[in-house]
N, C-alpha and C positions, 0 to 999 in steps of 0.2 A: 193250348195256352193263352190265358186271359190276362195279360199284364195290364196294370193301371197305376197311375201316379198320382199322389195328392200333395200340394205344397203348403199344407197347413204347418204351423210350427208344433213341435212335439217334445217330450222328453226323450223319446225313444229315437234310435239312429235314423237318419233320414237318407234315402228311403229304407224301409224294411224290405227285405226279400223274404217272401213267405211262399213255402210249397204247400199246396192245399190237395190231399189226397182224397178224391171224392168223386164217385160215379155219377152223382146227380148235378145236371146243370143247374137246377133251380136252387138246390142246397148252396151250391157255389155262389150264385148271385146273392142270395140272401147274406152269405157271409161277407161278400164284396160292399153289400150296402151297409152292413154293421159296422164295417171299418171305416166307409166314408163318412157315417154319422159321427164317428168318434174323432174325425179329423186327425187321423194317424197317417202320415206319409208312408206308402208301401207299394210294393209291386207284388201282385198275387199271380201265381202260376198254379194251374189246375193239371192234375194228373190222374189217370184212372187205372192204369196196369202196374203190376209189380215190377215188370221188367223196364218200363219207362221210368218208374220211381227209382230203381237202382241205378239206371244210368244218369239221371239228374243228380241225386245225392252224390255220386261220384265224380262227376264233372263240374257241379256248380256250387257255390257256397250260399247257402241259405241261412237266415238269421233265426227261423223257426219254422216247424212242420205242423200243420193242422191235419188231423187224418180222422176220417169217419172210421168206426169199428168195423162195420160189416161191408164188404165189397164182393163183387162177383168172383168166386173162386179162391179168395183169401180175406184175411182180416188185417187189421192195424198192426197186431202182434207180429205178423209175418214181416210187415214193413219195418217194425222196430228191430227185428233181429238182423235185416239187411243192414239197417243203419250201424248197428253196432259194429259192423266189419269195416266200417269207414274212419279214416284218421280223425275228420272234423265231424262232430256228432251235435248238431244243434238242438234246442230245446224240441221235444216232442210232445204236443198236446192233442188228446182225443177230443174230438168234436163229434158227438153223436147222439142220436136218440134211441138207438137200439142195444143198449148196454145198461145193466143195472148198477146200483151204487156199489154192491158187493164185487161185481166184476171189474169195475172202475178202480176200487182200492187194490185189487189184486194186480191190476196192470200197473198201477202207480208203483207198487213194490218192487215191480221188475226194473223200475228206473225211468219209467214214461213220466215226464214233467208234472201233467196236470190233465184233469178232465172238465169238460164243460158240456152240458146238455144243449142240443140245438134249439131248443125252446127259450134259451137263456142267452141269446146272442147280444144282448145289451152289455153284458159283462166281458165279451170277447177282448176287447183292448186291454181291459184291465188284467185278464188272465195272461194275455201275451206278455205284457209288460212284467209281471210277475215271474214268469216262467224264464224270461231273459235275464233278469236280475238274479234269480236264483241259479241259473245256470252260469252265469258270470262269476258269482261268488264261488260255487264249487268248482269251476274250472280253475280260478285264481288259486284256492286251496289245493287242488291237484298239482298245479305247477309249483307252489311253494313247498309241498311235500316231496315232490320229485326232486327239486333242488336241494332240499334239505338231505334227502337220501343220498344225492351225489356228493354233497359237501362232506357227509359222515363217511362215506365210502373214501373219499380222498383223504380225509383225516386218519382213518384207519389204515390206509397205504402209507401214508406219511409216517405214521407211529410205527409201523412195521420196518420201514425202511430206516427210520431212527434208530430202533432197537438193534437192527442188523449192524448198522453202521457202528454204533457204540461198541458191540461185542467185537466186531473186527478191529476197533481201535483199541479195545482192551487185550486182545489178542497180539497186536503189533507191540505194544508197550511191554507185554510180558515177555516177548521174544527177545527185546531189546534189553530187558533186565537180565534175562537168562544169558544172552550171549556176551553183552558188554560188562554190565556191573558184576554178573556172576562169574565170568571169566577174570575179571580184575580181582574180585575177592579171593578166588581159588589160588591166583597167583600170588597174592600177599600172604596167604596162609602157608603156602610152600616156603617163601621166603623166611617168614617167621620161624617156621620150624627148622630151616637150616641155620638161622641164626642161634636158636637154642641149643643145636646140637653142637655148634663150634664156638660156644663162649662159656667160660668159666666164672666170669665176674658176676657176683651175686646181685649188682645193681642192675646190670644189663638183662640179667634172667627174670628180674622182677618186672622190668619194663615189657619183656617180651610176653610174659604170662599176662599182664594187663592188656596189652595189644591183643593178643589171641583171644581173651574173653570178649573184648568189644568187637573184634572180628566175627567171632561167633554169634553175636547179638545182630550184627549187620546182616550176616548170612540168614539167620532167622527171620529177620523183618522181610528180606528180599523174598524168602520163600513164602511168607505169609502174604505179602503184596501180590505176588504171582498168582498164588491160590485164590485170592479174592477177584483178581483180574480174569483169569481163565482157570477155573477149578479142574485140575487134571485128575482129581478123584472121581469126577463124573464118570471116568471110564471104567470105574469098578462097579457102577450102577447108582441109581439114584438113592436108594437106601443108605448105602455107604456114605454117600456125599452128605445126606441129610444128618446122619449122625454124627459125622464129622464136624459140620457146621454146628451142631447143637453143643457139642464137646467144647468147641472154641468159644462158643457164646459164654457157657458157663464159666470156664476159666477166666474170660475177659471181664466178666460182669458180676460174678458169683451168685447169679440167679439160677436156681435149680431148674435144669431142662429135662424133660423125659420125652423119649420118642418111642412110639408104638408104631411099628411098621410090619406089615405082612410080607413075606418073600415075595419078590418080584416074579410074576407069572409069565411075563412076556418081554421082549426086547422093546425098549422105548426109543424113538427117535432122539438123536441129540438135541433137536429143537425143543421138544417137550421136556426132556431133561433139564435143559438150561432154564426154561421159563420156570419149572417147578423149584429149581435151586434158587434162581434169582428172587422168586416170591418168598421163599423162606427166608433168604439172606435179608432182603428188604423189611420184611416183617419183624425179623429180630432186631434190626437196626432201630426201627421205629419204637419197639418195645423197650430198648435200652435207653432211648432218648426220653420217651414220653409216659411210658406205662405206670411206673412207680409199682412194680409187682414183685412177688416173691417165687412165682413158679410159672413155667411156660410148659405146656402140652403140646406135641406135635404128633399128629396122627397122619399115616401114609397108606394108601392102599390103592389097588387097580382092580378091584373087584367089579363083577358085572361089565367089563369092557370100559370102565371109566376110571381114569387117575383122579383120584381125590387126595388133596393135602389140606390139612387143617392145622393152623397154628393159633392156639388159645392161650390167653394170659388171665392171671387173676387181680389185674390192676385197677386203675381208677376209670378206665372206660374212656371213651371219646364222646362228646357232646356233639349233637346235630350241627351246632354252628361250626365247630372244628372240622367235622367231617365233611361239610359242604362249602367251606371257605374256598374263595379262588384260588389261593395258594396251596391247596392240598394237592399237591401233584405226585406225592408219593403214591396215594391209593389210586389216582386216576392213571398213573403209570403202570401199576399192577393190572388195571382192568385192560388197558390196551395191549400190555404184554400177553395176558391171556388170550385174548382175541386172535393173536398172531397164530396160535396153534389151534384156532377154533374152540377154545375154551372160554370160562366165564368166572368171575370173581364175586363172592358175597362177602359182606362185611357185617357182623352183627355185633353190636356194642350196648352195654348198658352202665350208666354212670355207677362207679362204685363195686362193679360186678365183672369187669374185665372186657376183653374183645376177642372176637373169634373171626378169623379171616380164613375162608374156605376157597381153594381153587379146584375147579372141576374141569377136566379134559376128556372128552369121548376119545376113546381109542379105536384104531382100525387096523388091520392086519397090514397095511402099508405104511405104518407110523414109523418104522425102523428105516424107511426110505425117504421119510419127508424132511425137506429143509436141511438137508445134511451139510449144505454150504454155509449155513448160518452159524455153524459151530465148528471152526477149525480144529484141527488135531493139536491137542496140547500135551501129548503124553510124554513129550521129552522136556518139558519144563522141570529141571531139578537142578539143585546145587550140590 
């Protein structure tokens, strides 16, 4: 080990810790003199063996590594491979006269920071400075990318938790409608029926008939609300649920809706069925509000072990500005919902030629056992 320190001011950190992998004491001395002439404050430490190199990079934090290419029994590439196993990886600069330009380029492609010939030591400080700057930028980018990935993961987890919470709240509301409102409406219906049987007054009968009609409308509204909150029809299969959804949409809006669905070839998990149903439901809601279309086509299949649901309209389409505006939470919500079951969503739109929303979810044999807790049993919700 040959440490030395210079006190001259520099743009680089003071002092730099440099590890020099070099078997020639003379070449090491030339490197030391080149750094002295550049007035760069540094501590230079020489190592000759691969074992000692491994120990030092494991135990000591260096700012940069300079390495001869060919050393007794190994090359700089062997040292580079050892460095890749360390948590901290400083810039690695080849400093050699025994390597051609082609080999130097190949080495840099492996991730080595730079190459400098030994007969060009006047540029050594410049090369070190550049290697450290590039390494710092690359490290900052890696940290930013890592933080972004963690943030996206947290957002995805939050979105999944939010969707599950919403579904649980919907189930709770549906149960309350069934148990409380449904029970009360049923009791009122029995009482009206009793009054109708025990009175002969025409005016009273007229009021009983009107009240019965309004009660039936309230019962129908309760059933519709419960179906929207927790679609019990999903227990009959996704195809039946989508067909019911399309029929209800046509009755409500007057827009012709055609469903093409292949027979279901396997059992889908409740989570996947619910995601597909909610995707179709949200897409049809958006179509009714914004599309100004006359026809909707829904295609549903689970061919080639992938569930595919496409909702396509012939309306006015969506402009890029509308699709990307910050308040476009509906489409973003569908993207996040698809991710909760390992799927993805594609939106294709052309102004004046309609919009197509495609949900794709890879299926696996374990799908029928996936996320069962996310879809509580709603088969008993009826009035």
